[in-house]
Structures are given as C-alpha cells and as structure tokens.
Phi, psi and omega in degrees: 000135180276124181302141179274112181303324181293322180294317179297322179294321179295319177298318180296319180294320179297316179298317180296321180296316180296321179297319179296320179297317180298314180297319180297316178297320179298318180295314180296323177297321178296319178296318179296320179296319179296319179295317179297322179297319179295318181292330180287332181292143177265000183273127180306320184295340181275352184265152164276168183293327179286323175297318179295315178305315182291324179291322176295316179298329181276358175117002175276088188242015174250131178237127178263126178257103181277130182244123181250247182147149179246105187209162176292146175222047180078175183289348187256356181232141183290156185297335183270018183312305184298321182293314180296317185292314184290329177293315179300312184289324177298320178299317179297317180296315179300320178298321178293321181291318177085346181229032187229152172241168183240124179285167175300146181293135173271113187250356177253111188220168176295128182225013182120181182268158180267320183225100002280154180294132179229167178051227183289346180292351177283353182245137181301139176103337179289139180239135181232153168225167181284159177299323181297312180295321179299314180295323177295323178297312179299318182295318180295320178298314180298319179296324178297314182292324176299316180303323186272359172112002176286142183255330179237117182249115188252125177259123174235128184241131184272355186237139186288336189293341184240016180302321180293328178295320177302314181296318179302314182296314180299316181297316181297311184290323179295325176294318180292323185260020189299334182270359180246184185270354186268135179226151175250130180243114172276098185279073182293345177301329180307313181278323182299329178302322183287341183268343183233279184304322179294317178299316179299319179296319179297316180297321179293332182272359175112359176286153178261147181304322182292342181272331193297307175072175178249343181201120179068019174270201183296317182297309181299311184291322180296321176302317181292323178296326179286333185263313179204091183297342179293344179277354182247130177269092188298329181294335181275348178292337180297331181269002187301322182302339181269358185269154179210201183300327179294341178259358180092011178252117188252111169064034179199177179224107184277007186308316184266019178301146180208157176297328179296315175300315183296325182297331176301318179290318179304310182299318181292317181296313182295310182292317182294318181289320179300314180294322179296320179294316179299318180294319177299315181295319180298330184278350183280145177299140181274000000 
C-alpha cells in the first residue's frame, strides 16, 4: 500500500498540536508554581504589590518588623548575627500566626557612640545610628504599613540596647491612632525570653551559669548554631576560655555551645512571642 502523504501530514500536525499543548500546560504549571511559591512566602519582599494587596484584603493584616543590628559578637561569630537570627525567628513566628507577613530586617540600630567610640563601636564592623534616628525609622515604617492596610504592626528586636526605643514608638503611635483600628505592638517578650526562660532551660539541660554569658557566650552562640552554624567559627571556640570583654565576649564561655542548646531558645522565643502577639490582638477592639 502506498502511504498517503496527506494522512502523514495530518498525523504530524496532530502530534505537533499535542506537543504544543503539553509544552503550554507545562509552562503555565511553572508560572502557577512560581506564583504559589511567592504566596506561600511570609516575606514582604517576595510579593508583588498586587499579591500583597490581595493578601491584605484576604485577612493577612499583621506585619512583623524584625530588628537586628550589625555588631561584633566576639571572634567566633559573624557581624550579622542579629540580622540573620531575627529574620529566621520572624519567619517562624509568622508561620505560627498564619495571618502575618515579615518586613525587611532593620539592620542599622543604636550601638554606641562614634566619638569617642563606646560599647560595640570599639570593634571594627559595628554600625550605629542615634536613638532619635532609629525611632524615626521605626515610626516611618509603621506609618507606611498603616497606609497599606495592615492593622497590627509588631516590632521584635533581637538586641537589648534598643528595647526601650521600640516601646517609645509603639506608645506614641498608639496614642495618635487611638480612635482607629491600627495598633503597634512592641513585642518585648521576644527578647525577654532570652534573659529568663532560655537561661533556665539551659541550666536544666546541663549548662553552667558561668558559661551562659550576656553577649557571645554559650547562650548567644548556641542560638546561632541552631539557626545558621555557618555564622559561627567553630575552630575559634577552642580558644574561648581565654577570651573576655576586650575580645567582645561578655561574662560567658561559648566553648560548649551547641545547636541542641540553641534549639531550646528557638522554641521558647517562637512560642512565647507568638502567644504574646495573639494575646495583644485579642485585646484590641473589634
């Protein structure tokens, strides 16, 4: 039998059409996956403005403002410790809340004076701004989020030096906005957990009080190991017992720091801050 050229052409056209449909579906599937990935992210920076508008309209009206800082943390921890840590924990907290997004990390914070250099400013790499500028920055961010439709603006700070600034900003704006539905919550519980419950957990788990420290000690370093061990120079921890305030290690010994110790803090910070935000929200007028 002689093959029919027209029939072969029709088969070829049918195959090409099906192939185009398959490729088209694959392409659309890829676009949908990318869109779903963006929507699944809790980070504001991952959204387009229309995606953000739609999420706010659908009830995502809480925004977490993570505040870090760029400062020395001894010879064994990288300068971005606070920034990395607060972003990681803010994501976890937002995930627990289910109706929250996370703003970009604020990494420029008060860290001491420049002339003469004080506090962490005595060590290379630390960046400081004044308390006044810092509070203005927080206030401007909060006003931006209010404009765009967020109802609960949560400040969480990973560094102890500016906790009072967070409270000042929240008090001022809440007084100004008292007749409306928008509130600012300075979630100081986020930091307070590390000063009490986390220390108690560490002691119960076998850490010694002399190791825990207030900065770059076992508690601080263990948190970083649990979140991002690449930020810790483990080989330098061996020399830690000889380190002191002149090296940027305050009142502790990070030699026995571990991710296991740090995970105790992670769990407490996430659960404690999440509950504090929920309680704050429950207390607001509907």
